[in-house]
N, C-alpha and C positions, 0 to 999 in steps of 0.2 A: 388226500387227493394228489395225484401225480401231475406235475407240471408238464405241459406239452413240450416236446422237443422240436426245435426249429431246424429244418433240414438244410436250408440254404439262405442266402441273402439276396435272392433274385427279386425282381419286381413282382413276380407272381408269388402268392403266398402258398407255402407248402408246409404241412404240419404232420408229423408222425403221431398217430393216435393209438398205437398198439399197446402201450402201457397205461392207457388212461381208463379210469373207471367209467361206468355208464353215467353216473351222476356228474362227473367232470365234463363229459361230452354233452350232456343235456343242458349244462350251463353255458355252452358256447353255441352261437347261432351263425347262420349264413344267410346271405341276401342277394338276390338278383332283381334288378329293376329294368323298366323300359321307359320310353319317352311318352307313354300314355298315362303314367302313374300306376301301372300295374306292377305286380311283383310276384316272386316266388321265394319262400323262406321256410326254414325249419332249423333243427339242431344238427350238430355234428354226429349225433347218434341216429339221425333220421327218425326220431320219435317226436311228434309235436308236443310242445309244452305250453303253447299259447293258443287261444282261439283265433288269433291273427295269423298263425302259421298255416301255410298251404302251398301245394305245388303250383297252383294257379289261382291268383287273386286278380281278377280283371276289373277294369274301370269302365262303367257304362257311359259316363259323361266325363271324359278326362279333364282333370285328374281325380275326380270324385265319383261318388256312387259306386263304391268298390263292392264287388261280389266275390266271396270266397267260393269258387266254383269246384275245384278239386282239392280235397284236403290232403290225401296221401295215397300211396299205393303200397300194398303189402306184396313183396316179391318173394317167391319161394323157388329154391333150386333143389331138386330131388336127384340124388345119386343112388347108386345101388346100396350104399351103406348109411347115408345120412340125408336128413332134410335140413336145409339152411334157410332161415328167414333173414332178409336184409333190412327189415324195418318192422316196427310194431307200434302198439299203443300202450298207454298206462291205465291200469284199472286198480284203484285203491292201493297204490304203492307197488303193484305187481305188473309185470310186462307180459302182454299176450298179443300175438304169439311171441315166444321167447326168440330174441333175435341176436345175431352176432353184430359186433361193431366193426367199422372199417379199420384197416391198417394204416391208411393214409388219407389225408384230405388235401386237395390243392385247388386253387382258385386262379383262373386265367381268363376271365370273361365268362366262362362257364364255372360251375362248381362240380368237383369230381371226387369220387370216393373209391378207394381200392380195397377189395376184399380178397382174402385167400381162403378158398373153400376146399380143404384138402389139397390136392394137386392143381385144382382149377383156379385160375385168377379171373376175377370179374371187376371191371371198372364201370361204375355207374356215373353218368354225367347228366347234368340238367342244363338245358339251354333255353333261354327266354327270348322270344323274338323282340326286336327293338321297337317295332311299330304295329304290332297286333297282339291280342290277348291269346298267345299261343306258346305252348312249351313242348319241347321234345325231351324225353328221358331216354338216354342212350345206354344200352347195356353191351359192353364188349367182353366176350368170352375168349380167353386164351388158355393155352396149355390143356386143352380138352383131350383127354385120352380115354374117355368112357362115355356111355350114353347118359345124357342128362334130360330131365324134364324141367322146363322153366315156366312159371306161372306169374301173371301180373293181375292182382285184384285191385281195381281203383275204388276209392271211397269218396263219395260225392257229398257236398254240402249244399251248393247253390243257394247261398244265403247272404244277406247283408253281413259284411265282415265284422261288425260290432256285435252281432247277435250269435245265438247258438241254435243248432238244428235239433228238433225233437221229432219223434216218430210220427206225431200227429200231422206233420207237414208232408203233403203228398208229393212223391217223386215218381215219375214214370219213365221208362226207357223204350226205345224202339230201334230196329235195325234199318239203316239207310245205306244200302249197298254194303260197303266194307266198314262202315262207321256205326258206332253206337251213339244214339242221340238221346239226351236226357233233358227232361223238362221239369219245372217246379211250379206248383200252382200259384205261388206268390209272385212269380216272375214269368208271366205268360208269354212274353216276347223274347225270352232269353233261352238259349240252347247251349248245352255243353256237348261237344262232339269228341268222342274218344275213338282211337284206332291204334293198332299195333301191326307193323308189317310182318308178313309171312307167318302169322299166327292164326289160330282158330279161336273164336269167341264162344264161350259157353254161358248162356243165360242162366244165372243162379242168384236170384235176388236175395240179399241178406241185410238185416239191420243189426248193427253192433251197438250195444247200449252202454251208457254211462262211462264213456271214454273221458278220462280226466286230463286236465291241463294244469300242471303244477304251478306255472307262473300266475295263472288267474286265481288259483286257490290262495297263493301267497298275497295277492293283491286284494283279497276279500271280495272277489267277483264270483258270479256264477261260473263254475268250472267243469261241469259235466255236459257231455254232448252225445247225441245218438247220430251215427253216420250210416249211410246207405251205400250198398254196392250192387250194381246191376248184374254182376257176374265176373268172369275172369277170362283173360286171354292166356293161351298156352301154346307151347311149341316144344318139339323134341330137338335136342342139339347133340350132335355127335362129332363135331369138329369146330375149330375156332370160327366165330361168327359174331355179327352185330345184330341186335334187335332194337328197334326204335318204337317207343310208345309215344303217342301224341295226345294232347288235350288242347282244345280250342274253344273259346267262349264267343258266341255270336249272338247278336241281338239287333233290333231295329236301330239301336244307337251305335253299334259297332259292326257295320256290315263288311269290313275288310278282312274277315277271318279267311285264312288261306285254305286251299284244298289239302286235307291231310290224308287222303286215301293212299293206300300202299303203292299205287301206280306212280305217285309223285313223291313218295316218302323220302327216298334218298336224295333226290334233286332238291327238295325243299330244305332238307337238313343242311346240305352243302351251302345253299344260299343263306340260311340263317347263321351258320357258323362263320361263313366268310364276312357277313355283315358285322357280327359281333367282334370277330378278331380284328377286322379293319378298324373298327371303332376303338378297340383297345390299343392298337398300334398308334393311332392318332393321339390318344391320351398320353401314351408313353413318350412319343416324340415331342409333344408339347411340354411334358415334364422335364425332359432332358435339356430343352432350351433354357430352362430356368434353373435347374439343379441336377447334378449327377447322382444325388443321394437317393438310395432305394426308398427311403421313407417318404420322400416327396412324391415319387411316382405313385406310391400307394395313396397318398393324400389326394392326388389329382383324380385317381380312379374313384375314390370315395366321394369326392365332390360331384362327379358326374352323375351319381345315382339320384341326386335331388333335382336335377334339371329336367323338367317335363313341360308338356304343352297343355295349355288350358283351352277348352273348347267354348267359344262364345257364338251360339247360333251356328252360322256357316263359316266362322273365322277361328283361327288358332293363333295363339301367341305363347311365347315362352314364359314360364313362371318357375318358382322354386318351392318344392314340397318342404314344409318346415321340419317334419320328422316322420320316420317310418317305425312302426307300421301305421299309426292312426292319424297323424296330422296332415292336412292338406296345405295349401299355400296361405300363409298369413303375412300381412303387410309388414309388421314390425320385424318378424323373423327374416323375411325376404330382403329387407333393406340392410339389416345388420349383416346378413350372410353375403350379400351381393359383392362387396369389394373383395372378399377372400375367395369365394367360389368362382366368380366370373372375371373380375378385373385383374386380379393377381394371376389368373391363368390365361389371359389374353382373349377372353370370349366377349368382345365388346358388342357385337351384334346381339348376342343373347342378353347381355346386360341392358342394352337399350330396350329390347323387347319386354323384359321383366318390368322395367320402370314404366313403360307404356301400358302394360297390362293393368297396373293399378291406377295409373294416371287417368286413363280413359273413364274410370268409374268415380273420379273425385266429385265431391258434392259438399257445398257449404264451406269450401276452403279446407276440406279434410280428405285424406287418403283413406281408403277402406282398411280396416284391420283384418278382415277376412271376407270371403264369399260364402254364402250359404251352400251347403253340399247338394241340396236338392234343386234350388231355384237359381243359383248364381247371383242372388241378390247380395249387394255389398252391405257390410255392417261396419259401423264407424266407432265402435266402443274402445277407442284408444286415444290417449292424449299425446303419445310420443311417436306413433307410426308415421304421421305426417312430417315430423321433424327428422326422423330417421330417413325418410324419403329425400328430404332436402340434402342431408349429408351424403347419401348414396349418389344423388344426381351430381353433386359437386365432385365427388370422387371419380365418377364417370368422366366428367369434364377434364379432370387432372390426369386421367390415365391415358389419354390419347388426343388426337387431333379431332375433337368432337365439338368445337365451339359453335358451329352453325346448327347442328342438331340440338345441342343443349339450349341455345338461344331461342330456337323456334318451337321446340316441343316441351321443354321443361321449365325454362325461366319464367314464362307467364304464370304457370301453375305455382311455382315457388313463391312468386310475389303475391299471388292470391292467398296462399296459405299464411304467409306472414301478415298480410292485411287482416285476414279473418281471425287469426290468433290475437292480433292487436286489438281489434274492435269487438270481438266476441263471436263465438260459434256454439256448437252443440255442447251439452253437459256443463254449461257455465264456463267454458274455457275462454279466458281472456287475459290481456295484459293488465296487471295491476299498476297502481300509481308508482311503485318502486321499480317498474320496468320488468318485473318477473311475471312468468306465466303461472296462472292458477286455474284450477278446474276440478269438477267432480264434487261428490258429497259422500256421506257414509254408505249410501246404497250403490255406489259405483266403484269399480276397480279398473282404472284407466291406465295405470302404468304396467310395466311388464310383470311386476309382482302382483298378479291378479287372482290368486287362489281365493275361492269363495265357496262355501257349502251351506245349503239351506238358508241362504240370505246372510250368512255370517262371513264377513271378510277377515281373513287371518292376518293380512298386512294392510290395514287401511292407510293409504298414502294420498288421500285427496288434499287438495290445496296446492302448495308449491313443493314439488318434488325436485330433489337436487339434480338428477340426471336430465330431467325435462328442461330445466333452466340452463344447464350446461349445453344441451342441444340447441336451445333458443339463442344463446349467446353465440354459439358456433355458426348458426344459420345467418345471423345478422352480420357477423364478421366476413363470412363467405361472400355475401351479397355486396358488402362494402368493397371488398378486394376486387370482385369481378368488375365493378363499375369504375374503378380507380382511373383507368385510362379511356373509359367509354362515355361516362357522364359524371362529371365531378360533383354536381349538385346531388344526384341520387346517391353517389358513394358517401358523401358527407351526411346525408340523411340517415343512412343505415349505420354509419359510424357513430352518430350521436345516439341512436337507439341502443347500439351495442354498449357504449360507455355508460349509459343510464342503467342498463341491465347488469353490467359488471359491478357497478357501485352497489346496486341492490343485492346482487348475489353475495358479495363479500360481507355486506352488513348482515344479511339474514342467515347465511349458511356457514361462514367461517366461524368455528368454535375455538377461540384462542386458548381456552382453558384445557380442552381435550386434545387440541392439536390436529383436529381433522374436521371434516364438514358435517353439519347436521344433515339428516336424511330427508326430513320433510317439515314443512311449516303449515299448520292447519289454518283454515280461514280465520279463526279467532286469535291467531298469533301464537298458539301453543307450539313449542319446539319439540320435535322428535329427534333426539341426538343418538338414536340407536346406531351402533357401528354395523353398517352394511356395505356391500361392495359398490353400490350405485354411484358413490362419489368418485370412483376411479375414472369415469368418463369426463369429469371436469379436468383431469390431467391428460387423458389419452386423445381426446378429440383434437383436430388440427388447430383450433383456437381455444385457449384456456383463459378463464378469468383469474386464475391464481398466479401468484408470483413464484419464483423458483423455490424459495424456502417452504412455502405452503405446499407446493407440489411434492417436494421431497418428504414432507411430514405425512402427507396422505399416503404416498406409496409405502413408506416405512411401516405405518400402523397396519395397513392392509397385508403387507408381507408378513408381519409378525403375528397377526391374529386371525387372518382369513385365508391365507394361501395354503393350499394342500397340494398333494402330488398331481391332482387332476383338475385343478381350477380353484375358484374362490368359493368359500362358504358364503351363504346368504345372510348369516347372522353370526355374531361373535359367540363362540362356545361358552363364554362366561355369562352370557345373558340367560336369565331364568326361563325364557321362552324357547331356548335352543332345543332343536330336535335332531339328534345325531343319526337317526335311521329313518329312511323313507320306506315305510312298510305299513301293513295293516289294512284297515277298511279304507274306502274312498275318502271318508272324512279325515281319518288319521293321516293319509297320504297328502291330502290338500293342506292340512295343518302344518306338515313338515316341508312342503314344497319350497317355501321361501323363508324358512325358519332354521336354517343351518345346512340344508341340502347343498351340495357342491354342484356348481354349474361350470362345465368345461369352457363354454364360449367366453367366459370372463377372463380366461388366460390371455386372450388377444389384447384387450385394453390394458390388462395389467402389464404385459410385456412391453407394450408401447409406452406406458407411463414409466415403467422401470428404466427403459432405455433412454427416454427423454431426460429424466433427472440425472442420469449418468452420462449424458452427453454422447450417447451411442458409441461409447468407447469399446475397444476390444475386450477389456476386462468385463464390462457390463454385458456384452453379447455372450461371452463365455458363461457368465452366471445365468443369464436368461436361457441359454441352451439347456441348462440343468432343469429349469422350471418346466420345459415342454417335453423333456425326454420321456417321462412316464406315460404321457398321453400318446406319444409316438409308438412306444413299445407295447402298450396295452392293446393296440389294434390287432395284434396277432396272438394275444394271450387270454383276454377276457371278453365277455359280452358277444357282440356281433363281430365276427372276424372281418377285418378290413374296414371297420367303421368306428365311430366314436359315439358313445351314448349321450343321451340328453342330460342326464344328471348322475351323480354318485352320492352315496351316503356321506354325511358330514363326518362321521366317526370312521377311524381306521377299522378294517382294511379298505374302506371306500368302495363298497360293492356297486357296480353299475346298475342304474335303475332307469325307469321311464322308457321313452322310446329307445330302441336299441341302435338307432341311427338318427342323428340330429344334424340338420344343415348348418346351423351357426356354430355348432361344436367343431365341425370339420373346417368351416370357413375361417374361423378365428385362429385355429391352429395353423392353417396355411399362412395366414397373414403374419402370425408371430414367427413362423419358421423363416419366411422371407425377410422379415425385419432383422432377424438374428444373422442370417447368412448373406445379407447384402453388403 
């Protein structure tokens, strides 16, 4: 496989692909998102390898209920001597139609692909509207010195993006003026509208069967799909020109779809591009205020792709998509990501809104772990999401002049959470006599290591988990500090609670023989001393129960045995349960999820811990810069271009896995970057 050549060091990503094999380009993906939670995504070869790939994936109830509306388009350019296909599908290891690959890919708010078709140059660009489920695919023809025929055949899915389309599902099309309107019997109130300016539409319905998605096949999922095409658009070209193809999803839930008729085509495209480019310039200006480094500008752009609006009845508020393509907004992920994604980038209003989104659904002194995709009902199956909320709220307080907002909107909830955890709430969560938080049982998975299959938990960590109690101690210390000059009695109350927790923490978790922290203590007192990365939070959080020597020991052992080029392994490779590859069936993947798989987001707390124990010295920062360099460079080399994956294999070469774009992976890389470069 030929490594992609990087053409420049600009903020926009530009990659030469002419020497790359098809397989190499199929391993690399691109992503566009908007503020509704909708997206457009495929590979650099423009052949879909996932059931989640699509030119238009809309959100009926932002940011959830995603519909994969338009899967792909097969474009054909016919000259007097040749027929060129710009994209295709995979069938049992073969590609049909046989397609050529682009010579260059570049990303600048749009994604762009350059082709050389004999003497004719074609640039294909995809633009996703920021606030509607609408895409424009722009084809610019230059160096045209002969008569060409250009055809665009759209392939429609109109399905839930987790499922696959089969021929038995009924799709119908009709002509509405200059637009083709497509309906699906499972979504009676949903319409996909297609149009292409200055072209003629030829109704020619076709089903294409058994299209394969190699990524799903590798994941042990159903990987074959039937796709439907209502016909094709065509135009004769004899001079340089631009052709615009439109797709827009409209439903009773998404009434703001724009008019994509040819009359408004050029004007609408200008408006969309101006909006996208203006937004990109704002991101770049914001990045330059914090750093002149090109990598940081790319991180800011990556972070922006996760910020979306959640629809509650007639209200909207900001939230954070945990990971693309398949995760919506999760409490734990949002609060871990919030400092890096929003506070570090100066987005204080959005940070407040994200905190409020979850705070308004609090119940029983707990913050939701997630909202149901269909009903928006909050679910509370997490022991640490509420504690991460407290940490994020105090980080919000420290980030700016937000004392009044913090005191009025978040402080009462924080105290309610602390009281509820002290006295007892769902899942048996309560403060034990030793000051530590315990909760859950064998049937629950309440920490972030929550993989479970057929009722079997692969990392049972019920009882007292090390990071939960590090967060608990941190919360109590934050409260004590806040009240120091406001209410001495209350401050002392929380300080006493924190001291009791610290004493219990050191007694139960510090393992003097091993030189690091135990991972979990079961309700019967059984100690799980498995070497995992969860203990790093006891060093990295603003308030640590450990002394300097203990902190250095924890950081040292993690660096020696868990640190990789792309984050921390979830389990010591010497452990017999270690899984070095995240692959295979759903069960096999769940089994490996927290048993050796590398998580990039853990680079943030590790860098913070490393810098702490090294006194934030120049030498320490120089070494820490080497820890994050592979993650910065991989953004233009592997996986989703311009993004950071959810996970990587534990074993070298650490192939990217899971979601191809993960919020806390980007967020903690931003935080680490700024810690190193401050």
